[in-house]
N, CA, C, O and CB atoms as a CASP TS submission, in Angstrom:
PFRMAT TS
TARGET T0000
AUTHOR 0000-0000-0000
METHOD Language model
MODEL 1
PARENT N/A
ATOM      1  N   MET     1      19.232 -31.938   9.081  1.00  0.00           N
ATOM      2  CA  MET     1      18.080 -31.394   9.853  1.00  0.00           C
ATOM      3  C   MET     1      17.449 -32.101   9.719  1.00  0.00           C
ATOM      4  O   MET     1      17.790 -32.948   8.893  1.00  0.00           O
ATOM      5  CB  MET     1      17.491 -30.330   9.689  1.00  0.00           C
ATOM      6  N   THR     2      16.025 -32.293  10.445  1.00  0.00           N
ATOM      7  CA  THR     2      15.048 -33.447  10.787  1.00  0.00           C
ATOM      8  C   THR     2      14.117 -32.768   9.617  1.00  0.00           C
ATOM      9  O   THR     2      14.472 -31.768   8.993  1.00  0.00           O
ATOM     10  CB  THR     2      14.345 -33.618  12.627  1.00  0.00           C
ATOM     11  N   ASN     3      12.741 -33.529   9.389  1.00  0.00           N
ATOM     12  CA  ASN     3      11.721 -32.708   8.598  1.00  0.00           C
ATOM     13  C   ASN     3      10.881 -31.754   8.615  1.00  0.00           C
ATOM     14  O   ASN     3      10.285 -31.109   7.753  1.00  0.00           O
ATOM     15  CB  ASN     3      11.148 -33.156   8.306  1.00  0.00           C
ATOM     16  N   LYS     4      10.945 -31.762  10.289  1.00  0.00           N
ATOM     17  CA  LYS     4      10.243 -30.830  11.097  1.00  0.00           C
ATOM     18  C   LYS     4      11.258 -30.010  12.024  1.00  0.00           C
ATOM     19  O   LYS     4      12.013 -30.492  12.868  1.00  0.00           O
ATOM     20  CB  LYS     4       9.178 -31.602  11.941  1.00  0.00           C
ATOM     21  N   MET     5      11.126 -28.829  11.723  1.00  0.00           N
ATOM     22  CA  MET     5      12.168 -27.273  12.685  1.00  0.00           C
ATOM     23  C   MET     5      12.018 -27.188  14.192  1.00  0.00           C
ATOM     24  O   MET     5      10.990 -27.047  14.855  1.00  0.00           O
ATOM     25  CB  MET     5      11.523 -25.436  12.229  1.00  0.00           C
ATOM     26  N   THR     6      13.127 -27.290  14.533  1.00  0.00           N
ATOM     27  CA  THR     6      13.450 -27.080  16.115  1.00  0.00           C
ATOM     28  C   THR     6      12.596 -25.737  16.546  1.00  0.00           C
ATOM     29  O   THR     6      12.284 -24.852  15.749  1.00  0.00           O
ATOM     30  CB  THR     6      15.279 -26.818  16.424  1.00  0.00           C
ATOM     31  N   ARG     7      12.369 -25.742  17.540  1.00  0.00           N
ATOM     32  CA  ARG     7      12.201 -24.084  18.070  1.00  0.00           C
ATOM     33  C   ARG     7      13.420 -23.136  18.047  1.00  0.00           C
ATOM     34  O   ARG     7      13.446 -21.912  17.925  1.00  0.00           O
ATOM     35  CB  ARG     7      11.762 -24.029  19.653  1.00  0.00           C
ATOM     36  N   ASN     8      14.271 -23.892  18.174  1.00  0.00           N
ATOM     37  CA  ASN     8      15.653 -23.169  18.108  1.00  0.00           C
ATOM     38  C   ASN     8      15.930 -22.447  16.731  1.00  0.00           C
ATOM     39  O   ASN     8      16.293 -21.293  16.507  1.00  0.00           O
ATOM     40  CB  ASN     8      16.840 -24.247  18.350  1.00  0.00           C
ATOM     41  N   GLU     9      15.525 -23.923  15.532  1.00  0.00           N
ATOM     42  CA  GLU     9      15.750 -22.984  14.337  1.00  0.00           C
ATOM     43  C   GLU     9      14.412 -22.329  13.687  1.00  0.00           C
ATOM     44  O   GLU     9      14.505 -22.009  12.502  1.00  0.00           O
ATOM     45  CB  GLU     9      16.501 -23.823  13.192  1.00  0.00           C
ATOM     46  N   ILE    10      13.452 -22.150  14.202  1.00  0.00           N
ATOM     47  CA  ILE    10      12.404 -21.208  14.177  1.00  0.00           C
ATOM     48  C   ILE    10      13.138 -20.069  14.740  1.00  0.00           C
ATOM     49  O   ILE    10      13.583 -19.332  13.860  1.00  0.00           O
ATOM     50  CB  ILE    10      11.087 -21.621  14.958  1.00  0.00           C
ATOM     51  N   LEU    11      13.348 -19.774  15.709  1.00  0.00           N
ATOM     52  CA  LEU    11      13.972 -19.234  16.148  1.00  0.00           C
ATOM     53  C   LEU    11      15.274 -18.110  15.669  1.00  0.00           C
ATOM     54  O   LEU    11      15.342 -16.882  15.707  1.00  0.00           O
ATOM     55  CB  LEU    11      14.059 -20.043  16.657  1.00  0.00           C
ATOM     56  N   ASP    12      15.866 -18.766  15.389  1.00  0.00           N
ATOM     57  CA  ASP    12      16.773 -19.057  14.085  1.00  0.00           C
ATOM     58  C   ASP    12      16.270 -17.799  12.853  1.00  0.00           C
ATOM     59  O   ASP    12      16.719 -16.660  12.729  1.00  0.00           O
ATOM     60  CB  ASP    12      16.396 -20.936  13.430  1.00  0.00           C
ATOM     61  N   VAL    13      15.363 -18.381  12.173  1.00  0.00           N
ATOM     62  CA  VAL    13      14.593 -17.864  11.307  1.00  0.00           C
ATOM     63  C   VAL    13      14.382 -16.528  11.688  1.00  0.00           C
ATOM     64  O   VAL    13      15.101 -15.630  11.250  1.00  0.00           O
ATOM     65  CB  VAL    13      13.480 -18.571  11.145  1.00  0.00           C
ATOM     66  N   ALA    14      13.298 -16.289  12.598  1.00  0.00           N
ATOM     67  CA  ALA    14      12.732 -15.266  13.591  1.00  0.00           C
ATOM     68  C   ALA    14      13.828 -14.200  13.432  1.00  0.00           C
ATOM     69  O   ALA    14      13.738 -13.051  12.999  1.00  0.00           O
ATOM     70  CB  ALA    14      12.529 -15.843  15.245  1.00  0.00           C
ATOM     71  N   GLY    15      14.791 -14.821  13.854  1.00  0.00           N
ATOM     72  CA  GLY    15      15.221 -13.671  14.146  1.00  0.00           C
ATOM     73  C   GLY    15      16.328 -12.758  13.324  1.00  0.00           C
ATOM     74  O   GLY    15      17.027 -11.829  13.729  1.00  0.00           O
ATOM     75  N   LYS    16      16.252 -13.213  12.351  1.00  0.00           N
ATOM     76  CA  LYS    16      16.682 -12.289  11.253  1.00  0.00           C
ATOM     77  C   LYS    16      15.546 -11.319  11.395  1.00  0.00           C
ATOM     78  O   LYS    16      15.950 -10.170  11.576  1.00  0.00           O
ATOM     79  CB  LYS    16      16.843 -12.981   9.696  1.00  0.00           C
ATOM     80  N   PHE    17      14.482 -11.425  11.371  1.00  0.00           N
ATOM     81  CA  PHE    17      13.223 -10.138  11.326  1.00  0.00           C
ATOM     82  C   PHE    17      13.157  -9.426  12.579  1.00  0.00           C
ATOM     83  O   PHE    17      12.753  -8.278  12.761  1.00  0.00           O
ATOM     84  CB  PHE    17      11.586 -10.713  11.096  1.00  0.00           C
ATOM     85  N   TYR    18      13.627 -10.295  13.462  1.00  0.00           N
ATOM     86  CA  TYR    18      12.765  -9.588  15.228  1.00  0.00           C
ATOM     87  C   TYR    18      13.798  -9.864  15.668  1.00  0.00           C
ATOM     88  O   TYR    18      14.641 -10.563  15.106  1.00  0.00           O
ATOM     89  CB  TYR    18      11.252 -10.321  16.281  1.00  0.00           C
ATOM     90  N   ARG    19      13.922  -9.164  17.144  1.00  0.00           N
ATOM     91  CA  ARG    19      14.781  -9.269  17.552  1.00  0.00           C
ATOM     92  C   ARG    19      14.537 -10.395  18.287  1.00  0.00           C
ATOM     93  O   ARG    19      13.359 -10.738  18.180  1.00  0.00           O
ATOM     94  CB  ARG    19      15.179  -8.293  17.966  1.00  0.00           C
ATOM     95  N   PRO    20      15.044 -10.943  18.833  1.00  0.00           N
ATOM     96  CA  PRO    20      14.615 -12.641  19.430  1.00  0.00           C
ATOM     97  C   PRO    20      14.174 -12.155  20.615  1.00  0.00           C
ATOM     98  O   PRO    20      12.948 -12.247  20.675  1.00  0.00           O
ATOM     99  CB  PRO    20      15.952 -14.011  19.687  1.00  0.00           C
ATOM    100  N   GLU    21      14.743 -11.593  21.751  1.00  0.00           N
ATOM    101  CA  GLU    21      13.748 -11.091  22.944  1.00  0.00           C
ATOM    102  C   GLU    21      12.242 -10.952  22.881  1.00  0.00           C
ATOM    103  O   GLU    21      11.659 -11.262  23.919  1.00  0.00           O
ATOM    104  CB  GLU    21      14.112  -9.798  23.296  1.00  0.00           C
ATOM    105  N   THR    22      11.345 -10.461  21.653  1.00  0.00           N
ATOM    106  CA  THR    22      10.825  -9.843  21.203  1.00  0.00           C
ATOM    107  C   THR    22       9.734 -10.864  20.585  1.00  0.00           C
ATOM    108  O   THR    22       8.567 -10.489  20.706  1.00  0.00           O
ATOM    109  CB  THR    22      11.609  -9.040  20.580  1.00  0.00           C
ATOM    110  N   ILE    23       9.941 -12.043  19.969  1.00  0.00           N
ATOM    111  CA  ILE    23       9.267 -12.941  19.269  1.00  0.00           C
ATOM    112  C   ILE    23       8.279 -13.517  20.224  1.00  0.00           C
ATOM    113  O   ILE    23       8.751 -13.976  21.264  1.00  0.00           O
ATOM    114  CB  ILE    23      10.151 -13.918  18.646  1.00  0.00           C
ATOM    115  N   THR    24       6.958 -13.573  20.047  1.00  0.00           N
ATOM    116  CA  THR    24       6.058 -14.063  20.574  1.00  0.00           C
ATOM    117  C   THR    24       5.588 -15.635  20.171  1.00  0.00           C
ATOM    118  O   THR    24       6.031 -16.162  19.150  1.00  0.00           O
ATOM    119  CB  THR    24       5.204 -13.137  20.401  1.00  0.00           C
ATOM    120  N   GLU    25       4.832 -16.198  20.894  1.00  0.00           N
ATOM    121  CA  GLU    25       4.534 -17.557  20.966  1.00  0.00           C
ATOM    122  C   GLU    25       3.570 -17.594  19.656  1.00  0.00           C
ATOM    123  O   GLU    25       3.443 -18.554  18.896  1.00  0.00           O
ATOM    124  CB  GLU    25       3.847 -18.041  22.471  1.00  0.00           C
ATOM    125  N   ARG    26       2.808 -16.116  19.547  1.00  0.00           N
ATOM    126  CA  ARG    26       1.783 -16.066  18.082  1.00  0.00           C
ATOM    127  C   ARG    26       2.672 -16.003  17.278  1.00  0.00           C
ATOM    128  O   ARG    26       2.469 -16.995  16.578  1.00  0.00           O
ATOM    129  CB  ARG    26       0.690 -14.833  17.748  1.00  0.00           C
ATOM    130  N   GLU    27       3.806 -15.346  16.772  1.00  0.00           N
ATOM    131  CA  GLU    27       5.076 -15.461  15.844  1.00  0.00           C
ATOM    132  C   GLU    27       5.435 -16.669  15.753  1.00  0.00           C
ATOM    133  O   GLU    27       4.714 -17.281  14.965  1.00  0.00           O
ATOM    134  CB  GLU    27       6.250 -14.746  16.235  1.00  0.00           C
ATOM    135  N   ILE    28       6.183 -17.246  16.184  1.00  0.00           N
ATOM    136  CA  ILE    28       6.361 -19.117  16.409  1.00  0.00           C
ATOM    137  C   ILE    28       5.045 -19.146  16.050  1.00  0.00           C
ATOM    138  O   ILE    28       5.334 -18.232  15.277  1.00  0.00           O
ATOM    139  CB  ILE    28       6.779 -20.030  18.169  1.00  0.00           C
ATOM    140  N   ALA    29       3.844 -19.316  15.858  1.00  0.00           N
ATOM    141  CA  ALA    29       2.983 -20.889  15.403  1.00  0.00           C
ATOM    142  C   ALA    29       2.893 -19.862  13.937  1.00  0.00           C
ATOM    143  O   ALA    29       3.211 -20.628  13.027  1.00  0.00           O
ATOM    144  CB  ALA    29       0.927 -21.626  16.534  1.00  0.00           C
ATOM    145  N   PHE    30       2.689 -18.899  13.517  1.00  0.00           N
ATOM    146  CA  PHE    30       2.474 -18.470  12.830  1.00  0.00           C
ATOM    147  C   PHE    30       3.558 -18.873  11.174  1.00  0.00           C
ATOM    148  O   PHE    30       3.203 -19.239  10.054  1.00  0.00           O
ATOM    149  CB  PHE    30       2.340 -17.367  13.554  1.00  0.00           C
ATOM    150  N   ALA    31       5.137 -18.532  11.862  1.00  0.00           N
ATOM    151  CA  ALA    31       5.870 -19.224  10.833  1.00  0.00           C
ATOM    152  C   ALA    31       6.112 -20.662  10.829  1.00  0.00           C
ATOM    153  O   ALA    31       6.945 -21.069  10.018  1.00  0.00           O
ATOM    154  CB  ALA    31       7.016 -18.695  10.767  1.00  0.00           C
ATOM    155  N   ARG    32       5.581 -21.433  11.528  1.00  0.00           N
ATOM    156  CA  ARG    32       5.146 -22.839  11.656  1.00  0.00           C
ATOM    157  C   ARG    32       3.933 -22.913  10.520  1.00  0.00           C
ATOM    158  O   ARG    32       4.157 -23.747   9.643  1.00  0.00           O
ATOM    159  CB  ARG    32       4.620 -23.220  13.318  1.00  0.00           C
ATOM    160  N   TYR    33       3.007 -22.369  10.424  1.00  0.00           N
ATOM    161  CA  TYR    33       1.708 -22.370   9.411  1.00  0.00           C
ATOM    162  C   TYR    33       2.706 -21.796   8.534  1.00  0.00           C
ATOM    163  O   TYR    33       2.764 -23.023   8.615  1.00  0.00           O
ATOM    164  CB  TYR    33       0.090 -21.426   9.745  1.00  0.00           C
ATOM    165  N   MET    34       3.342 -21.374   7.969  1.00  0.00           N
ATOM    166  CA  MET    34       3.926 -20.276   6.699  1.00  0.00           C
ATOM    167  C   MET    34       4.518 -21.768   6.678  1.00  0.00           C
ATOM    168  O   MET    34       3.616 -22.439   6.176  1.00  0.00           O
ATOM    169  CB  MET    34       5.055 -18.414   6.876  1.00  0.00           C
ATOM    170  N   MET    35       5.880 -22.833   7.058  1.00  0.00           N
ATOM    171  CA  MET    35       6.764 -23.227   6.848  1.00  0.00           C
ATOM    172  C   MET    35       6.327 -25.009   5.941  1.00  0.00           C
ATOM    173  O   MET    35       6.708 -25.693   4.991  1.00  0.00           O
ATOM    174  CB  MET    35       7.511 -23.007   8.237  1.00  0.00           C
ATOM    175  N   LYS    36       5.410 -25.021   6.939  1.00  0.00           N
ATOM    176  CA  LYS    36       4.056 -26.368   6.316  1.00  0.00           C
ATOM    177  C   LYS    36       3.439 -25.796   5.390  1.00  0.00           C
ATOM    178  O   LYS    36       3.587 -26.330   4.291  1.00  0.00           O
ATOM    179  CB  LYS    36       2.687 -26.935   7.399  1.00  0.00           C
ATOM    180  N   TYR    37       2.741 -24.823   5.430  1.00  0.00           N
ATOM    181  CA  TYR    37       1.958 -24.260   3.822  1.00  0.00           C
ATOM    182  C   TYR    37       3.689 -24.699   3.027  1.00  0.00           C
ATOM    183  O   TYR    37       3.893 -25.851   2.646  1.00  0.00           O
ATOM    184  CB  TYR    37       1.250 -21.719   3.705  1.00  0.00           C
ATOM    185  N   GLU    38       4.520 -23.853   2.922  1.00  0.00           N
ATOM    186  CA  GLU    38       5.617 -23.805   1.888  1.00  0.00           C
ATOM    187  C   GLU    38       5.785 -25.244   1.741  1.00  0.00           C
ATOM    188  O   GLU    38       5.468 -25.654   0.624  1.00  0.00           O
ATOM    189  CB  GLU    38       7.019 -22.991   2.304  1.00  0.00           C
ATOM    190  N   ARG    39       6.190 -26.106   2.548  1.00  0.00           N
ATOM    191  CA  ARG    39       6.989 -27.048   2.944  1.00  0.00           C
ATOM    192  C   ARG    39       5.338 -28.151   1.463  1.00  0.00           C
ATOM    193  O   ARG    39       5.905 -28.638   0.484  1.00  0.00           O
ATOM    194  CB  ARG    39       7.268 -27.295   5.390  1.00  0.00           C
ATOM    195  N   GLU    40       4.184 -28.317   1.467  1.00  0.00           N
ATOM    196  CA  GLU    40       3.382 -28.956   1.470  1.00  0.00           C
ATOM    197  C   GLU    40       2.852 -27.751  -0.309  1.00  0.00           C
ATOM    198  O   GLU    40       1.724 -27.900  -0.779  1.00  0.00           O
ATOM    199  CB  GLU    40       2.552 -29.137   3.196  1.00  0.00           C
ATOM    200  N   ALA    41       3.752 -26.837  -0.906  1.00  0.00           N
ATOM    201  CA  ALA    41       3.287 -26.361  -2.275  1.00  0.00           C
ATOM    202  C   ALA    41       4.762 -26.994  -2.351  1.00  0.00           C
ATOM    203  O   ALA    41       4.580 -27.887  -3.178  1.00  0.00           O
ATOM    204  CB  ALA    41       2.750 -24.552  -2.774  1.00  0.00           C
ATOM    205  N   CYS    42       5.695 -27.042  -2.096  1.00  0.00           N
ATOM    206  CA  CYS    42       7.142 -27.492  -2.952  1.00  0.00           C
ATOM    207  C   CYS    42       7.143 -29.108  -3.029  1.00  0.00           C
ATOM    208  O   CYS    42       8.056 -29.803  -3.476  1.00  0.00           O
ATOM    209  CB  CYS    42       8.750 -26.940  -2.034  1.00  0.00           C
ATOM    210  N   ALA    43       5.767 -29.599  -2.430  1.00  0.00           N
ATOM    211  CA  ALA    43       5.763 -31.117  -2.472  1.00  0.00           C
ATOM    212  C   ALA    43       4.509 -31.722  -4.175  1.00  0.00           C
ATOM    213  O   ALA    43       4.443 -32.561  -5.074  1.00  0.00           O
ATOM    214  CB  ALA    43       4.945 -31.679  -0.467  1.00  0.00           C
ATOM    215  N   MET    44       3.756 -30.461  -3.566  1.00  0.00           N
ATOM    216  CA  MET    44       2.899 -30.690  -4.998  1.00  0.00           C
ATOM    217  C   MET    44       3.982 -30.214  -6.392  1.00  0.00           C
ATOM    218  O   MET    44       3.869 -30.770  -7.484  1.00  0.00           O
ATOM    219  CB  MET    44       1.243 -29.477  -4.964  1.00  0.00           C
ATOM    220  N   VAL    45       4.980 -29.148  -6.138  1.00  0.00           N
ATOM    221  CA  VAL    45       5.765 -29.558  -7.535  1.00  0.00           C
ATOM    222  C   VAL    45       6.271 -30.451  -7.907  1.00  0.00           C
ATOM    223  O   VAL    45       6.502 -30.646  -9.100  1.00  0.00           O
ATOM    224  CB  VAL    45       6.575 -29.068  -7.840  1.00  0.00           C
ATOM    225  N   CYS    46       6.733 -31.632  -6.490  1.00  0.00           N
ATOM    226  CA  CYS    46       7.001 -32.439  -6.906  1.00  0.00           C
ATOM    227  C   CYS    46       6.244 -33.679  -7.592  1.00  0.00           C
ATOM    228  O   CYS    46       6.758 -34.416  -8.433  1.00  0.00           O
ATOM    229  CB  CYS    46       7.540 -32.517  -6.220  1.00  0.00           C
ATOM    230  N   ASP    47       4.676 -33.807  -6.994  1.00  0.00           N
ATOM    231  CA  ASP    47       3.740 -34.603  -7.593  1.00  0.00           C
ATOM    232  C   ASP    47       3.790 -34.305  -8.599  1.00  0.00           C
ATOM    233  O   ASP    47       4.552 -35.011  -9.261  1.00  0.00           O
ATOM    234  CB  ASP    47       2.610 -34.650  -7.249  1.00  0.00           C
ATOM    235  N   LYS    48       3.286 -33.480  -9.160  1.00  0.00           N
ATOM    236  CA  LYS    48       3.093 -32.911 -10.482  1.00  0.00           C
ATOM    237  C   LYS    48       4.129 -33.112 -11.559  1.00  0.00           C
ATOM    238  O   LYS    48       3.633 -32.971 -12.677  1.00  0.00           O
ATOM    239  CB  LYS    48       2.934 -31.561 -10.329  1.00  0.00           C
ATOM    240  N   LEU    49       5.486 -33.413 -11.569  1.00  0.00           N
ATOM    241  CA  LEU    49       6.257 -33.705 -12.319  1.00  0.00           C
ATOM    242  C   LEU    49       6.594 -35.169 -11.759  1.00  0.00           C
ATOM    243  O   LEU    49       7.729 -35.591 -11.983  1.00  0.00           O
ATOM    244  CB  LEU    49       7.248 -32.680 -12.447  1.00  0.00           C
ATOM    245  N   ALA    50       5.896 -35.797 -11.207  1.00  0.00           N
ATOM    246  CA  ALA    50       6.222 -37.642 -10.868  1.00  0.00           C
ATOM    247  C   ALA    50       4.988 -37.670 -11.570  1.00  0.00           C
ATOM    248  O   ALA    50       5.166 -38.253 -12.639  1.00  0.00           O
ATOM    249  CB  ALA    50       6.314 -38.564  -8.964  1.00  0.00           C
ATOM    250  N   SER    51       3.896 -37.319 -11.443  1.00  0.00           N
ATOM    251  CA  SER    51       2.649 -37.365 -12.556  1.00  0.00           C
ATOM    252  C   SER    51       2.569 -37.617 -14.227  1.00  0.00           C
ATOM    253  O   SER    51       1.907 -38.308 -15.002  1.00  0.00           O
ATOM    254  CB  SER    51       2.102 -36.094 -12.466  1.00  0.00           C
ATOM    255  N   ASN    52       3.912 -36.389 -14.310  1.00  0.00           N
ATOM    256  CA  ASN    52       4.568 -36.582 -15.879  1.00  0.00           C
ATOM    257  C   ASN    52       6.034 -37.021 -16.139  1.00  0.00           C
ATOM    258  O   ASN    52       6.841 -36.679 -17.004  1.00  0.00           O
ATOM    259  CB  ASN    52       4.521 -35.214 -16.627  1.00  0.00           C
ATOM    260  N   TRP    53       6.109 -37.884 -15.111  1.00  0.00           N
ATOM    261  CA  TRP    53       7.695 -38.418 -15.206  1.00  0.00           C
ATOM    262  C   TRP    53       8.107 -39.006 -16.337  1.00  0.00           C
ATOM    263  O   TRP    53       7.662 -40.077 -16.751  1.00  0.00           O
ATOM    264  CB  TRP    53       8.055 -39.426 -14.232  1.00  0.00           C
ATOM    265  N   HIS    54       9.150 -38.192 -16.995  1.00  0.00           N
ATOM    266  CA  HIS    54      10.369 -38.625 -18.164  1.00  0.00           C
ATOM    267  C   HIS    54      11.342 -38.193 -17.977  1.00  0.00           C
ATOM    268  O   HIS    54      11.637 -37.514 -16.993  1.00  0.00           O
ATOM    269  CB  HIS    54      10.288 -38.310 -19.481  1.00  0.00           C
ATOM    270  N   GLU    55      12.092 -38.508 -18.930  1.00  0.00           N
ATOM    271  CA  GLU    55      13.747 -38.560 -19.358  1.00  0.00           C
ATOM    272  C   GLU    55      14.135 -37.209 -18.582  1.00  0.00           C
ATOM    273  O   GLU    55      15.130 -37.161 -17.858  1.00  0.00           O
ATOM    274  CB  GLU    55      14.163 -38.476 -21.335  1.00  0.00           C
ATOM    275  N   LYS    56      13.014 -35.778 -18.847  1.00  0.00           N
ATOM    276  CA  LYS    56      13.561 -34.629 -18.200  1.00  0.00           C
ATOM    277  C   LYS    56      13.533 -34.245 -17.234  1.00  0.00           C
ATOM    278  O   LYS    56      14.313 -33.359 -16.884  1.00  0.00           O
ATOM    279  CB  LYS    56      13.385 -33.867 -18.495  1.00  0.00           C
ATOM    280  N   HIS    57      12.412 -34.885 -16.249  1.00  0.00           N
ATOM    281  CA  HIS    57      12.101 -34.679 -15.208  1.00  0.00           C
ATOM    282  C   HIS    57      13.068 -35.774 -13.953  1.00  0.00           C
ATOM    283  O   HIS    57      12.927 -36.774 -13.249  1.00  0.00           O
ATOM    284  CB  HIS    57      10.587 -34.783 -15.378  1.00  0.00           C
ATOM    285  N   HIS    58      14.008 -34.783 -14.303  1.00  0.00           N
ATOM    286  CA  HIS    58      14.713 -35.405 -12.886  1.00  0.00           C
ATOM    287  C   HIS    58      14.549 -34.699 -11.531  1.00  0.00           C
ATOM    288  O   HIS    58      13.968 -33.628 -11.354  1.00  0.00           O
ATOM    289  CB  HIS    58      16.276 -35.448 -13.044  1.00  0.00           C
ATOM    290  N   PRO    59      15.088 -35.384 -10.695  1.00  0.00           N
ATOM    291  CA  PRO    59      14.905 -34.596  -9.297  1.00  0.00           C
ATOM    292  C   PRO    59      15.608 -33.361  -9.104  1.00  0.00           C
ATOM    293  O   PRO    59      15.331 -32.760  -8.066  1.00  0.00           O
ATOM    294  CB  PRO    59      15.338 -35.410  -8.151  1.00  0.00           C
ATOM    295  N   LEU    60      16.488 -32.829  -9.900  1.00  0.00           N
ATOM    296  CA  LEU    60      16.861 -31.687  -9.814  1.00  0.00           C
ATOM    297  C   LEU    60      16.308 -30.756 -11.036  1.00  0.00           C
ATOM    298  O   LEU    60      16.538 -29.553 -11.156  1.00  0.00           O
ATOM    299  CB  LEU    60      18.231 -31.780  -9.675  1.00  0.00           C
ATOM    300  N   GLU    61      15.561 -31.533 -11.883  1.00  0.00           N
ATOM    301  CA  GLU    61      14.321 -30.454 -12.654  1.00  0.00           C
ATOM    302  C   GLU    61      13.274 -30.377 -10.657  1.00  0.00           C
ATOM    303  O   GLU    61      13.320 -29.269 -10.122  1.00  0.00           O
ATOM    304  CB  GLU    61      12.893 -31.797 -14.773  1.00  0.00           C
ATOM    305  N   CYS    62      12.815 -31.061 -10.180  1.00  0.00           N
ATOM    306  CA  CYS    62      11.835 -30.909  -8.990  1.00  0.00           C
ATOM    307  C   CYS    62      12.131 -29.482  -8.300  1.00  0.00           C
ATOM    308  O   CYS    62      11.417 -28.491  -8.146  1.00  0.00           O
ATOM    309  CB  CYS    62      12.049 -32.194  -7.847  1.00  0.00           C
ATOM    310  N   ALA    63      14.010 -29.882  -7.802  1.00  0.00           N
ATOM    311  CA  ALA    63      14.683 -28.622  -6.767  1.00  0.00           C
ATOM    312  C   ALA    63      14.811 -27.329  -7.869  1.00  0.00           C
ATOM    313  O   ALA    63      14.864 -26.225  -7.328  1.00  0.00           O
ATOM    314  CB  ALA    63      16.585 -29.114  -5.996  1.00  0.00           C
ATOM    315  N   ARG    64      14.860 -27.346  -9.195  1.00  0.00           N
ATOM    316  CA  ARG    64      14.675 -25.925 -10.064  1.00  0.00           C
ATOM    317  C   ARG    64      13.686 -25.592  -9.705  1.00  0.00           C
ATOM    318  O   ARG    64      13.535 -24.613  -8.974  1.00  0.00           O
ATOM    319  CB  ARG    64      14.638 -25.838 -11.535  1.00  0.00           C
ATOM    320  N   GLN    65      12.624 -26.433 -10.192  1.00  0.00           N
ATOM    321  CA  GLN    65      11.572 -25.454  -9.598  1.00  0.00           C
ATOM    322  C   GLN    65      10.932 -24.814  -8.502  1.00  0.00           C
ATOM    323  O   GLN    65      10.292 -23.763  -8.524  1.00  0.00           O
ATOM    324  CB  GLN    65      10.917 -25.694  -9.827  1.00  0.00           C
ATOM    325  N   ILE    66      11.194 -25.624  -7.463  1.00  0.00           N
ATOM    326  CA  ILE    66      10.857 -25.084  -6.006  1.00  0.00           C
ATOM    327  C   ILE    66      12.039 -23.957  -5.977  1.00  0.00           C
ATOM    328  O   ILE    66      11.665 -22.901  -5.467  1.00  0.00           O
ATOM    329  CB  ILE    66      10.976 -26.397  -4.600  1.00  0.00           C
ATOM    330  N   ARG    67      13.172 -23.976  -6.355  1.00  0.00           N
ATOM    331  CA  ARG    67      13.458 -22.315  -6.137  1.00  0.00           C
ATOM    332  C   ARG    67      13.302 -21.612  -7.068  1.00  0.00           C
ATOM    333  O   ARG    67      13.643 -20.456  -6.818  1.00  0.00           O
ATOM    334  CB  ARG    67      14.694 -21.888  -5.778  1.00  0.00           C
ATOM    335  N   ALA    68      12.836 -21.805  -8.328  1.00  0.00           N
ATOM    336  CA  ALA    68      12.151 -20.841  -8.892  1.00  0.00           C
ATOM    337  C   ALA    68      10.806 -20.227  -8.343  1.00  0.00           C
ATOM    338  O   ALA    68      10.410 -19.079  -8.542  1.00  0.00           O
ATOM    339  CB  ALA    68      11.980 -21.286 -10.020  1.00  0.00           C
ATOM    340  N   ARG    69      10.082 -21.371  -7.498  1.00  0.00           N
ATOM    341  CA  ARG    69       8.802 -20.318  -6.813  1.00  0.00           C
ATOM    342  C   ARG    69       9.243 -19.014  -6.141  1.00  0.00           C
ATOM    343  O   ARG    69       8.322 -18.210  -5.994  1.00  0.00           O
ATOM    344  CB  ARG    69       7.944 -21.102  -5.544  1.00  0.00           C
ATOM    345  N   GLY    70      10.027 -18.760  -5.854  1.00  0.00           N
ATOM    346  CA  GLY    70      11.039 -17.412  -4.864  1.00  0.00           C
ATOM    347  C   GLY    70      11.314 -16.951  -5.999  1.00  0.00           C
ATOM    348  O   GLY    70      12.081 -16.016  -5.767  1.00  0.00           O
ATOM    349  N   GLN    71      11.148 -17.034  -7.179  1.00  0.00           N
ATOM    350  CA  GLN    71      11.647 -15.715  -8.072  1.00  0.00           C
ATOM    351  C   GLN    71      10.439 -14.471  -8.853  1.00  0.00           C
ATOM    352  O   GLN    71      10.385 -13.309  -9.256  1.00  0.00           O
ATOM    353  CB  GLN    71      12.536 -16.493  -9.447  1.00  0.00           C
ATOM    354  N   ALA    72       9.607 -15.719  -8.689  1.00  0.00           N
ATOM    355  CA  ALA    72       7.925 -15.040  -9.177  1.00  0.00           C
ATOM    356  C   ALA    72       7.895 -14.017  -8.732  1.00  0.00           C
ATOM    357  O   ALA    72       6.901 -13.307  -8.882  1.00  0.00           O
ATOM    358  CB  ALA    72       6.519 -15.653  -8.704  1.00  0.00           C
TER
END
C-alpha cells in the first residue's frame, strides 16, 4: 500500500457502508479528509512517544497505542 490511498481503495472502504453505485464525490472527499485526520492523529501518538523515548517506547508500543485509539 502506498502512503496515499487510491480512489479504488477509498471506494473499497466506502463500499462496506454504502452501495458502490451510490457513493458520491462528496462522500469520497469526506472519507479522504477523515483518513488524513486519522493519519495525523496517529503520527501525533508516535511524535509524543519519540519525545519521551526510552527503552520501553519501542515502535511496537507506538503501534499498540495507535490501535488502542479505536478502543476508547
